[in-house]
C-alpha positions as CSV (number, residue, x, y, z in Angstrom):
1,M,-7.6,4.7,2.2
2,D,-4.1,4.3,0.3
3,F,-1.6,1.9,0.7
4,V,1.6,0.8,1.4
5,T,3.0,-1.8,1.1
6,V,6.1,-4.4,0.9
7,A,6.9,-8.0,0.4
8,C,10.0,-10.2,1.9
9,S,10.6,-13.8,1.1
10,D,13.6,-15.9,1.8
11,I,14.4,-19.6,0.9
12,G,15.2,-20.3,4.8
13,I,18.5,-22.0,6.1
14,K,17.6,-26.0,4.8
15,K,15.1,-26.1,1.6
16,K,16.1,-25.9,-1.8
17,V,13.5,-24.4,-3.4
18,N,11.0,-21.7,-2.6
19,Q,7.6,-22.7,-2.6
20,D,5.7,-19.7,-1.4
21,S,4.3,-17.7,-3.6
22,Y,2.6,-14.0,-2.9
23,C,1.6,-10.3,-5.1
24,I,0.3,-7.3,-3.9
25,K,-1.6,-5.4,-6.3
26,S,-3.9,-2.2,-6.3
27,A,-5.8,-0.1,-8.6
28,R,-7.5,3.0,-8.5
29,T,-11.2,3.2,-9.1
30,C,-14.8,4.1,-9.5
31,I,-15.5,3.4,-5.5
32,G,-12.0,3.8,-4.3
33,N,-8.7,3.1,-3.9
34,I,-8.9,-1.1,-3.7
35,L,-5.4,-3.0,-3.3
36,M,-5.6,-7.3,-3.2
37,A,-2.6,-9.6,-1.2
38,V,-2.9,-12.9,-1.8
39,I,0.2,-15.4,-0.7
40,C,0.3,-18.9,-0.8
41,D,2.8,-21.9,0.6
42,G,3.0,-24.6,-0.9
43,M,3.2,-28.1,0.9
44,G,6.0,-29.0,2.5
45,G,7.0,-32.2,1.9
46,L,5.4,-32.4,-1.0
47,A,6.8,-32.3,-4.7
48,K,6.2,-29.7,-6.5
49,G,4.3,-27.1,-4.3
50,E,6.2,-24.0,-5.5
51,V,3.7,-25.0,-8.9
52,A,1.2,-25.3,-6.9
53,S,1.5,-22.0,-5.3
54,A,2.7,-20.2,-8.4
55,S,-0.9,-21.6,-9.9
56,V,-2.7,-20.1,-7.1
57,V,-1.6,-16.8,-7.4
58,T,-1.9,-16.3,-10.6
59,R,-4.8,-17.1,-11.2
60,F,-5.7,-14.0,-8.0
61,S,-3.3,-12.3,-10.2
62,K,-5.7,-12.1,-13.0
63,W,-9.1,-11.9,-11.4
64,F,-7.9,-8.5,-9.8
65,D,-6.7,-7.6,-13.6
66,L,-9.8,-8.8,-15.5
67,E,-12.3,-9.8,-13.8
68,L,-12.9,-7.3,-10.6
69,P,-13.3,-4.3,-12.5
70,K,-16.4,-6.2,-14.2
71,I,-17.9,-6.0,-10.1
72,V,-16.3,-2.4,-8.8
73,E,-20.1,-0.2,-10.6
74,D,-22.2,-3.1,-8.4
75,F,-19.5,-4.3,-5.7
76,S,-21.2,-6.4,-2.8
77,V,-19.2,-9.2,-0.8
78,E,-21.0,-11.9,-1.9
79,A,-19.8,-11.5,-5.6
80,V,-16.3,-11.5,-4.3
81,K,-16.6,-14.4,-2.3
82,Q,-18.6,-16.3,-5.0
83,Q,-15.9,-15.5,-7.7
84,W,-13.4,-16.5,-5.2
85,Q,-14.9,-20.3,-4.3
86,K,-15.0,-20.6,-7.6
87,I,-11.4,-19.9,-8.0
88,V,-10.2,-21.9,-5.6
89,K,-12.9,-25.2,-7.2
90,E,-10.8,-24.6,-10.2
91,Q,-7.4,-24.6,-8.7
92,N,-8.4,-27.7,-6.5
93,H,-9.1,-29.9,-9.6
94,K,-6.3,-27.7,-12.0
95,I,-3.8,-28.7,-9.3
96,K,-4.9,-32.0,-8.6
97,T,-5.3,-33.2,-12.2
98,Y,-1.7,-31.8,-13.2
99,G,-0.6,-34.3,-10.4
100,E,-2.6,-37.3,-11.0
101,S,-1.0,-37.3,-14.5
102,L,2.8,-37.3,-13.1
103,D,1.5,-39.7,-10.5
104,I,2.9,-36.9,-7.5
105,N,1.2,-35.5,-4.4
106,L,1.1,-31.2,-4.6
107,G,-1.1,-28.8,-3.1
108,T,-0.8,-25.0,-1.7
109,T,-2.3,-22.4,1.3
110,L,-4.4,-19.9,0.1
111,T,-4.5,-16.6,2.0
112,V,-5.9,-13.2,0.0
113,L,-7.0,-10.2,1.8
114,L,-9.0,-7.8,-0.6
115,I,-9.0,-3.6,1.1
116,V,-11.8,-1.8,-0.7
117,D,-10.7,1.7,-0.4
118,E,-12.3,2.2,3.4
119,Y,-15.6,0.4,3.7
120,Y,-13.6,-3.8,3.1
121,A,-11.3,-6.4,4.0
122,I,-12.1,-9.2,3.3
123,I,-10.7,-12.5,3.2
124,G,-10.3,-16.0,1.6
125,H,-8.3,-18.6,3.8
126,V,-6.9,-22.2,3.2
127,G,-4.1,-23.8,5.3
128,D,-2.5,-22.5,7.8
129,S,-1.5,-19.4,6.4
130,R,-2.4,-16.4,8.4
131,A,-3.5,-12.8,8.1
132,Y,-3.0,-9.8,10.8
133,K,-4.0,-7.2,12.2
134,I,-1.5,-4.9,14.4
135,N,-2.4,-1.5,15.6
136,S,-2.6,-1.0,19.6
137,T,-2.7,-5.1,19.3
138,V,-1.2,-7.9,17.2
139,Q,-5.6,-9.7,16.3
140,I,-4.7,-13.4,14.0
141,L,-8.0,-13.1,11.5
142,T,-7.7,-15.9,10.2
143,E,-7.7,-19.9,11.9
144,D,-5.3,-22.8,11.2
145,Q,-7.1,-25.1,9.7
146,T,-5.2,-28.3,11.3
147,I,-5.6,-31.2,12.7
148,V,-3.4,-29.3,16.1
149,A,-5.9,-25.8,16.1
150,R,-9.2,-27.5,16.2
151,E,-8.1,-30.1,19.1
152,M,-7.1,-26.4,20.5
153,K,-10.3,-25.4,20.2
154,E,-11.7,-28.9,21.8
155,N,-9.9,-28.1,24.4
156,K,-7.8,-31.4,24.0
157,L,-4.9,-29.9,23.7
158,T,-3.4,-27.1,25.2
159,A,-1.4,-24.0,23.1
160,G,2.4,-26.1,25.2
161,E,1.3,-29.1,24.0
162,A,0.0,-27.2,19.9
163,E,3.9,-26.0,19.8
164,L,5.3,-30.2,20.0
165,D,2.9,-31.6,18.1
166,P,4.3,-33.9,16.3
167,R,0.6,-33.3,14.0
168,R,1.1,-29.3,13.9
169,N,1.4,-28.5,10.5
170,I,-1.3,-31.5,9.2
171,L,-3.3,-29.8,7.3
172,L,-7.3,-30.1,7.3
173,Q,-7.8,-28.9,3.6
174,C,-5.4,-27.4,1.0
175,I,-6.2,-26.6,-2.6
176,G,-4.6,-29.2,-5.2
177,A,-4.5,-32.4,-2.0
178,S,-8.3,-32.1,-1.2
179,K,-11.2,-34.1,-2.4
180,T,-13.4,-30.9,-1.3
181,V,-12.2,-27.1,-0.4
182,L,-14.1,-24.3,1.5
183,P,-12.1,-21.2,2.9
184,D,-13.0,-19.1,5.6
185,Y,-14.1,-15.6,5.0
186,I,-13.6,-12.5,6.6
187,V,-15.0,-10.0,6.0
188,E,-14.3,-6.7,8.8
189,G,-13.9,-3.0,8.6
190,V,-11.2,-1.2,7.4
191,E,-9.0,0.3,10.5
192,P,-6.9,4.4,8.9
193,N,-3.6,3.2,10.1
194,S,-3.6,-0.5,10.6
195,I,-1.3,-3.0,9.6
196,Y,-2.0,-5.7,8.0
197,M,0.5,-8.7,7.6
198,L,0.0,-11.8,5.4
199,C,2.1,-14.8,6.7
200,T,3.4,-18.4,5.8
201,D,3.9,-20.3,8.2
202,G,8.0,-20.8,8.3
203,F,7.4,-16.9,9.3
204,R,6.3,-17.5,12.7
205,H,7.3,-20.5,14.3
206,K,10.3,-18.9,15.9
207,I,9.0,-15.4,17.5
208,T,6.6,-14.8,19.5
209,E,3.6,-12.3,19.1
210,E,5.3,-9.4,21.3
211,E,8.0,-9.5,19.1
212,I,5.6,-9.1,15.9
213,F,4.2,-6.2,18.1
214,E,7.9,-4.5,18.4
215,Y,8.7,-4.8,14.8
216,F,5.2,-3.9,13.4
217,N,3.7,-1.9,15.3
218,P,2.2,1.0,12.8
219,T,4.0,3.6,15.0
220,A,7.0,1.7,14.1
221,L,6.7,1.8,10.5
222,T,6.3,5.0,9.1
223,D,6.8,4.4,5.9
224,E,8.7,1.7,2.8
225,K,12.0,1.5,4.5
226,S,11.2,1.0,8.2
227,M,8.4,-1.6,6.7
228,K,11.0,-3.8,4.7
229,S,13.9,-2.9,6.9
230,N,11.3,-4.6,10.1
231,S,10.6,-7.2,7.5
232,D,14.2,-8.1,7.2
233,K,15.4,-8.5,10.8
234,L,12.3,-10.4,11.5
235,V,13.0,-12.7,8.6
236,E,16.9,-13.3,9.7
237,L,15.8,-13.3,13.5
238,N,13.6,-16.9,12.2
239,K,16.7,-17.9,10.5
240,K,18.4,-17.1,12.8
241,R,16.4,-19.2,15.5
242,L,16.8,-22.2,13.4
243,E,13.4,-22.2,11.1
244,N,14.2,-24.6,8.7
245,D,11.0,-23.3,6.3
246,N,11.1,-21.1,3.4
247,I,9.3,-17.7,5.3
248,T,7.8,-15.2,3.9
249,V,6.2,-11.8,4.5
250,L,3.5,-9.1,2.7
251,L,3.0,-5.5,4.8
252,I,-0.3,-3.7,4.3
253,K,-0.6,-0.3,5.5
254,V,-3.3,1.8,5.7
255,V,-2.7,5.6,5.3
């Protein structure tokens, strides 16, 4: 397997600081090509959210460079999940302690994707950033950890009501602002020619799944140039529709 990747991040039309952080890394290993993509959304409305998101992304970047190579030869999904859980716990304590020292609140979401050649796509998830898989359809791989999403799951809210609910952005947990953080983990096989998309919530509020499919289906994304062009178009469409948040999207095409 090989990968073609693109990242697009925009401060948006309202905020003075881009609180989103991300990274994409890949490496050739003894078990094949491995790619990691991480996206974090510093909490909107909380002070220094960009500090929290950057801290988590930097920590995962170091994990990919320094710790992942040690487990590649005897690779297991459980080993990855255990190490990620340790990172989340460490970062939650670090960010919480930093905030308390300055008497401020800050936090971040996390969505991390690890593609291990043709074998595994592993996702760790906290908050309401998202991971999608796009092939013949658009599939949301993660579940939003929000009050509104929980009430929709319990059939207390319809999708239409959820869109207008003032609690739409209230998270059930986030790194740095929760006592304990328990990520969701998703593991599945890797499908050639699929598109994996990671995005912060600012990317998806003002566009539809039909528009995501139109611009990001595998046939539309033939190379890095088309991936970048179509990403820019959807970011600008969000801004045209007056999205107030920062806007970030990462695309990975599995070749």
